[in-house]
N, C-alpha and C positions, 0 to 999 in steps of 0.2 A: 239240288238241281244244278246242272251244268249249263252255264250261260255262254252261248257260242256266238261269235262274230263271224259271219260268212262274207268272204270277198271274192267275187268272180265277175268278170265283165260281161258275161252272157246271162241274160235274164232267164232264159229257158233252163239253163243249168241250175241257177239259184232256186227256181221254182221246183225243179225235180228233186234237188237235195232237201228242200224244206218238206216236200211231200214224204220223202223217205223217213225224215226225222219226226214227222208229225205224230206218229203213233208211239214214240218213246216217252215214257213218263219222266225220265230223268234228264232229258236234253231239251233245252229251250233255245231256239234261234232268236236271240235277243235283239240282234240288229244285222243288217246286210248292207253291202255297198258294192260298187262296180269298178272301183279304182283304188290304187295303193295310197294315194294322198288321203282319201276319206278314211281308209282303214286305220292309218296312223292317228288321224284326228279322233276317231271314235275310241280307239284304245286309250289315248291320252285322257279322254273324258271318264274312262274307268267303267268297271262293272262286268268285265268278261273273265271267264275262266279258261277260255281257249279260243284260238283263231284258226279258222279253216280258210286257207289262202291259196288262190290259183297262182300258177307261175306265169303263164302267158297273158299279160295284160298290156294295153297300149301305154306309151309314155314311160311309166315307172313299173317295171315288171316285179313279179312276186319275190324274186331273190333280193332285189334292192330293198323291198319292204321288209323282208325277213331280217336283213342286216340291221336296218334301222330299229325294228321292234326288239331284237335281241340286245341291241346296244342300250335302249332305254328301259326295257322291261325283261331282263334276262331270265326271270322265273316264269314268265308267261309262255305256256306251251303253244307252239305254232305247228299246225299240221298242214303240210303242203299237198296240193291237189293238182294233177296235171294230166294231159293227154300224152305227154312224152314218155317213151319207154324208160324203165327204171335206170338202165345203164347210162342214159344221157344226163340225168340230173340228180338221182337219189343220193349218191355219195356227196355231191356238192351241197345239197340241202342239209345233210347231217353235219357236214363240216361247218356250216354257217349257223348251226344251233337248232335246226328243226327237230321237232319231237317225232316226226314221221313223214313218210312220203307215200301217197296213194295215187294210183292211176284212176282216172275217171271211169274206167271200165270195170272197176272193182265191184263186187257184189254188195248190195245194200247193207247186209249184216256186217261185212268187213268194215264199212265206213262207220257204222254205229259202234262196233267194238274198238275201232281205232280211236275214235273221239273219247270214249270212256277211258281207255288205257292212257292216252296222252294227258287227259285232264287230271288223272290220278297221279301223274308224275312219271309215267312209264315212257318207254321209247318204242315206237311202232316200226318194226323191221321184219319184212317178209323173209322167207327162206331164200328166195332168189336174190333179194337185195343183199342179204348177208353173204351169200356165196360170191356175188359179183364184187362186193367191197373187199372181201378177203383175198380174192385173186388180184385185185388192183393193188392192195397193200403189199402183196408178196413180190410185186414187180419192182425193180429198181426204177428210180425217177427218170433216169436217162432213157429207159426203155419206153416211156410214155411221155413224149414231149408236151402233150396237151395239158398234163398236170401242172406244168409251169405257167400256164396262162392265168392271168388275173381274172377276177370275176367278170369285169367289163369286157376283157379280151375274149373270154369264153362266150359271152353273149353275142358279140360281133361274129365270132367264129361260127357259131350255130346258124346265124342268119345268113352269112355268106354261103355256108354249106347248103342252106335251104334254097339258094338261088336269088336272094335279095341283093339289090344294087346298093352302092354306097349311099345314094340319095334316099332310098327307101329305109335303110337302116338308120340313117340320121334322123329321119322323121319319126320312126318308131321309138327310138331311144331318146329323143329330144336332145340330140347332139349336133354339132356342126359337121358338115361333110369332111372338113379338114381333120377333125378329131377322129372320125371314123376311119379315114385313110391312114392316120397314124396307128390306130389299133390294128388295121389290116396289115401294115408293114411289120409290126411286132409279131403278129400271128404267123406270118410267112417266115420270119426269122426263126421263131421258136419251133415251128413244125417242119421247116425245110421245104415248104411249098413255094412254088415260083409264081403262082397266080391263083385266081379264084377257083379254077378247075382243080388245081392241085390241092387246095384247101378242102374242096368237096370230096375228092378222092381219099384224102387222109381221113375225113370224117366217116366215110363209108367203110374204109378198111378197119377202123377202130370201133365200128358200130356205135358212133356217136350221133348219128342222124338217121331218121326213118327213111327207108327206101321202098 
């Protein structure tokens, strides 16, 4: 039996996922939570074979939680779940140690197969993800300035590109406005953007934000 911990801040999503998995004889949703802090606490208490983890959560997002989990439990498979297009986050998730990346629009059987494969020690990579990552790896680093962004800088970059203000980002990421402004300055320096509009245009040009 595969014991799964599900972490998503939307109750409707959790209920839907549980319903999908209810008819599987080999997968048990052993626990669920709606934030990253609880996810880490539950994993520390033990008893899980895999974690199904949402990316977009308030305060501490899924990538932060992924980093912490892989630091403390490097052998525990973590399957990332998101509404973001693969190009935006899939490669970063794999670099941080995720066992796979699934979009919430995936078919139910895809989710079930992905959980089974990841729990067995496999890596869940779709054909489109593999192609995108291969293309990105083939580019020189200087051709894609956003690759030089740190994890936190990339988070702020995404939120600025989505139209959020410094104050909104600070509240979402539990940072001070001054810290967010510092990240913003670094992002502009690394991408060559002169302002928030420039950051947004850069993101659209490189297909790093939904339009």
